[in-house]
N, C-alpha and C positions, 0 to 999 in steps of 0.2 A: 524451545522452550516459550516462542512466539504461541504455538499452536497451545502448552499446557495455557499460558498468557487468559491465552482468549478462551479456553474451553472451561477459566477460571472465572466471565466478566467483568477481566482488569480492562479491558478494551470491545468494545458496542458497535465502532467504528460503523463498521465493511454497514450491517443491520441496521444504522440506522438512515443512514444514508445510500442503501438501495432504490429511494421510489427518487433519491434526486438520481442516481445515475442513470436507471431506466428514461426519469427525462429525455434527458439527453442523447443518448441514443437511440429510443427506438425510432425517431422519424431517419432513421439511416440506416435503420435495416433491409434490409432485400434480403432475395434471396445468393446464395454461394459464395458467399462473405468469409473472406479471413482474417478472424480473428488473435489476433497478438496481446498477450497477458503479459509484461513486462517489467519479473519480478515477484512469484509471489510464498512464500512459509509457509502455506497451505492449504488445503481445496477452499476454503472459504471463495477466493476472488472467483476462481473457476464455476460457481456454484450459481454465484450471483448472478454473475453477464450469462450461463443457462437458463437461467430464469430470465435475466430480461430477454433473452428475444424466442424466447418457446415464445412457440411451435417448427421455431426457425429452425435449423439445424448451422449450426456455423462448423466450420472449422478453425478447431482454438488450435491456437502453440502454449507454451507456456516456454517464456526464457529465466534461467535463472544462473549464474555461476555459480550455486551449493545441489550440490549433487542432492542430499537430503533433502530438500525441500519435493528434490522432482520426480521424486524416489516417491514418495512419501503421493503424489501427485497423479505417478503411473499407479499406484494400488489400489488407488478409492477410483479415478476411470476407469479400472479394467474391472473390481468386483460394481461398477452402476452401469458396467455397460454400454461407455460413455466413447465414441471419436473423439481425444485429447494425446496431441500429439507437446511430450518432450524435448527442448534444447539445451542442456549444457552448455552454455555458453557466455560472457561478456554486455554485458548489453552498449556498452562503450565503443564494440569493436563488426556492430553494425557495417559491412559492406554495401547495404542494398541490391545483392546478390536474390535475396528475395525480399520479398515485400508484401506487406498487410495491407487493408481496404479498415481494420480497427484496432487498432492500440492503449492498450488500458492498463495506465501508472498509478496503482494504488497503495500512494502515498514512499513509493519505490522511491525517485527524489532524497528525500530522506536523507536514505540512510549509504549517501554518494557522494559522496568527500567533493566541498562545496567551489574549489579549484579543481574536479572534472566534470560537474552542471554544465555547461558548457557542451561540453564534447559528449553528454549523456543528448544533447535534442537530436545536434549533430547525424551521431547514428541513427539516434529515431526518426527523424527527417529522409532522413537514406531510405529508413526500411518503413517506410505507410505512403502507398500509390495511390496514385494522381485523382485527391477528390476523398482522398477520405479523411477518416480521421483521427486525432487523439486527442484520449481523455484521459488527463491530471488530476487526481487526487494526490495533494502537498497540507503538509500543515502548516500554515503564516506563523506561529507565535507563541509561545509560553509561558507563564507567569506563575507562580506561586503567592496569592492571595491567601486573609487569613491570619493565620500566624503569620509576623514576618525570620521568627528564631527561626524557623522550621525551613529548610533549602530544598531544590526539585530532587535530587538523591533520595536525602533522608523520606521526605513525602511518599516519592514511586516505592520503595521500600515495604513505607507502613501501610501502606494502600490494597498494594496487594499483598501481600502476605496477609490481612484480614481475606482476604476475598478467596487465596486459595487455600487458608486453616477452614471455612466454609464453605468450601466444594468437594466436589469428590475426589478431588485430587490430591485432598489432604495428609494423608500418607510419603505423599511425597516429600511434601516441606520437611516431615523427618531425615532424608536423607541429608547427611554433612554435600557429596558429590552438588546435590542439589543446589544446595545453598547459596554454594560455591561460584555455579553456576546462573544461578537468577543471580546473586551479586553482582556476578560481572558481567551483567545485562543490560543491570540498570543506572549501573555503572556505563556504559553506549549508551541508554536512553535520554543521561544527563550532554554526554557531549556531545549526540546527533541534534538534542531543543537549542544547546547553545549554538548550534551552530545554522540553522534551520534558516531560504530567503524567504523574506518577506513573499507577497504577491506580486507587487511594482520589480521584483528584482525575477519573478520568475518569466513574468511578460514578457519580456525583454531577453528573457536565455529564450524562451521560447522562438519572439522576431527576429533574433541578429542568425538560429538556424536556420529560417525560412515559414517558419508555422506561421499562417495569420491568427491570429487568436478571436472565435464567434462569440463568446461567454464567457464569464466568470463567478463566479456566485459559490457564497457563502457557506457554509458549512456547520452545523450549530452540535459540538462537543458535550456529551455532559461529564459535569463536576466530579472530582476525585478527590475527598474531605481524607483525613486522618489528620484525627487529635485536635483543632483549629487551624489545620491549614488545608487549601485546595488549589488542584493544578489549573489548574483555567490554561484551558490550549484556544485556539484560534486555526482556520484550516479554510477549505476554499478546492474548488475543481475547480478546474478552464481546460472548454473544451474547445479545438485547434483544429485547421486546416489546413493541410498544402497548394498551396495553386500548381 
């Protein structure tokens, strides 16, 4: 579902944030890097990381507990002749037997149950090589502005439906099965945004897991309008290391 929404332009956060990600990662690029992308719904983050590291070619591993996006990423990598390993594994259960120099989370922590985020960062601390960096992009809050009678769920449904119907994927919206999946996804979006961690909470989770925060950068996100209401997101990208 996420791939269809990205293709329709419902979210453009990665494209907008790539210059910031490049400015944070570039000073740490060197030969023979081991890079792990933690959680990825499609090849988008892989492509961004590849562009940021070019012309260096790091050893990239994508980890996700869902097989579907991993199969899509593996197919894409094979077709492009890219060296990318995929691992079907839960990020909560990394034991440190393998470590990476760079770990990138692009809104992955937002999808983790708030009660499990401490465990997530502890797991990632074990997986980060000494002197390596963690790049953690996350939303820090969502509200609905404008017409206060419109809630987050209805605004997201209306906004995404309009863009989908204006996109090359318009035929998909006529399928009852697609509508069912799309509505379930929108409900999930609402639940996740109600449970977002603040930037202060994320920094504290990182510190308690043994990370040292190097910088935090606010991110500007496009407002999404529908019938007088707008979804207004705030976000940040935190750069951290482990001594």
